N, C-alpha and C positions, 0 to 999 in steps of 0.2 A: 648146792644141789640145783640142777637146772630142770625146770618142769615145763611140760606142755599141757595145756588144758584145751580140750576140744568139746565144744558145746553144740548140740543140735539146737535149732531155733524154735520152729513151730511145735508147740506142745511140750517142749522141754523148758525153754526160757519163758515162752508165752503160754497163756491159757488156751489160745485159739489158733486155728490155721489162718495165717495172715494173707494168703493168696486171695481167698474169697472176700475177705474184708477189704483188701486194697482195691480189687477190681470193682467192687460194689461202691466203694468210696469214689473211685475215679469217674464212673458213669453209671449211676443207679438204674436208669431206665434201660440202657443198653445191657447192663448186667442181667436184669430180670429176663429180658428177651432171650439172650444168649444162654442163660442158665437153663431155661425151659428147653431150648433147642438141643442142648447138650445132655439132657437127662438120659436118652438112650445110650450115649457113650459112657456116662458115669455108671450106668447099670452094668454095661459090659466090663467096665473096669473093676467093679466090685466082684464080678464073676470071674475075674482074671482072663477075660477074653479079648481085652484090648491092652495096648501098651500105654503105660502111664505117660511116657514122654510125648507120644502123639496126641493123646487126649488133652494133656496140659497145654501143649503148643497151640492146639486148635482153639481151646477156650480162651487162653490169654490173648492170642492173636485176634480173636473175634471182637475183642474189646479195645486192645491197644495198638494193633497193627496200623501203620500209617501216621501215628501220633508223633509229634515233635519231641525230641529228647528233652528240650528245655521245659516243655509243659509237663512231661512225665516226671522230671526231677522236682519241679515246683510242687506237683501233686504229692510226691513222695515225702517231701518236707512237711507239707500240711498234714498228711496222714500220720506221720511220726508225731508231730506236735499234738495232734488230737488224741493219740492212743498211748503215748508214753507218759507215765509208767503204768497206766491202768491195765494194759493187757499183759504186763510182765508179772510173773509169779514173784511174790514178795520174797520168799525164801531163796529163790534163784538170784534175785537182785542183791540180796543180802550177802550171799555166798560170793558173787562176782565182785562186789565192792570191797570185800575183805581179802581178796587174793593179794598176796604179797607180790608186787610188780617186779621186784628185783629178781633177776635170773628166771623169769617166767614169761612164757609167751602164751597168749590165749587166742583161740580161733572160734568163730561162729562158723559151723559147717552145715549148710542148709540147701535143701532142694528149692527153696524159695528163690525168686529172682533178685539179683543184685539191686535192681530198680528200687524196691521198697525195703529190702533188708539192710542196705548200707547205712542209712541214718541211725538205725539201732546199734549196729556194730560200732559206728563212730562214737556214739554216746557211751557205750560200754567199754570203749578203748580196746577193741579187739580187731584182729584182721578178719576180713570176710572171705570165706571160701564158699561160693554159691553157684547156682545156675546163672549163666550170664546172658543178658539180653543183647541181641545183635542190632546195632544201629548203622545205617548207611546214610551219609550226608545229613546227619542229624535227625534221621527219621527211623522209628522202630520198624524192623522188617517183619516182625512176627516170628522170627526164628531165634534160636539160641546159638551162642558161640560154644561149640563143643556139646557135650551131653548134659542131660538132666543130672544134677549133683545129688544122687541118691544111691543107697546100697553100696556096691563095690566102688562105684564112681567117687563116693565121698572119700573113701580110703586113698584112691589114686590121687585125688586132688590134694589131700593133706600131705601125702608124701612129696608131691611136686612143690607144694608151698614151703615145706621145711627143708627140702632137698638134702643138703649134707649136714644139717645141724644135728647135734647129738644131745639127747636128753636123758637125764637119770631116771625120770619118771614121766610117763604119759598117762593122763587121766581124761577119760571121755564120759560124756553124759548124753543119753538119748532116750527116746520113748516109743519107738516103733521098730518094726522089722527092718526098715530101711537104714537103721542105725547099727544093726548087728555087726557088720564087717568092721566098722570103726570101734565098737565096744569090745569085740573079741581081740582086736589088734592091740589095743591099749594095755598098759600094765594094770590099770584099774578101769573097768568098764561099769558105769552105774546106770541101771535101767530104771526109768521113772523115779529117779532120786528126789526130785523136787515136788512130786505129786502129793 
């Protein structure tokens, strides 16, 4: 029996949203300044009067744009080493470690950027399906390659990732509205399963 597991990352596998954590870790003083500057945008976002993708790009770009890929990757490694496994939910980790790897494929499907999510995916032996940072000549442009990996986009990306593979059972885990399309599509969709 061939199985596919799809796990959301922030809030499902982890206790916290890693974007703010990583950006703060990357440059604490710049993070504080930009966070305050972005408060009006965050409020508009809460009121659904701004696009998540635009606000996210603006905030991430305000801290990381123009940074060298090598420095970003180095920082991501440090961030991982400092936060794994303490930000990971114990029962999620337990579940993942007990997955029978034979005839099974596991994906982390996240709106978080590949920049900081990749070390976690590697450690958990999963393929990463995420929002992708755009680098040109080894420098972060502040843009994404393609769209923010959330909502319907999560499902599109999963389908692209598995392309023609056939599974007897698809099991998905998520904790927000952005995971609904993925959860509804799976044979088994678990909402806030590890909470």
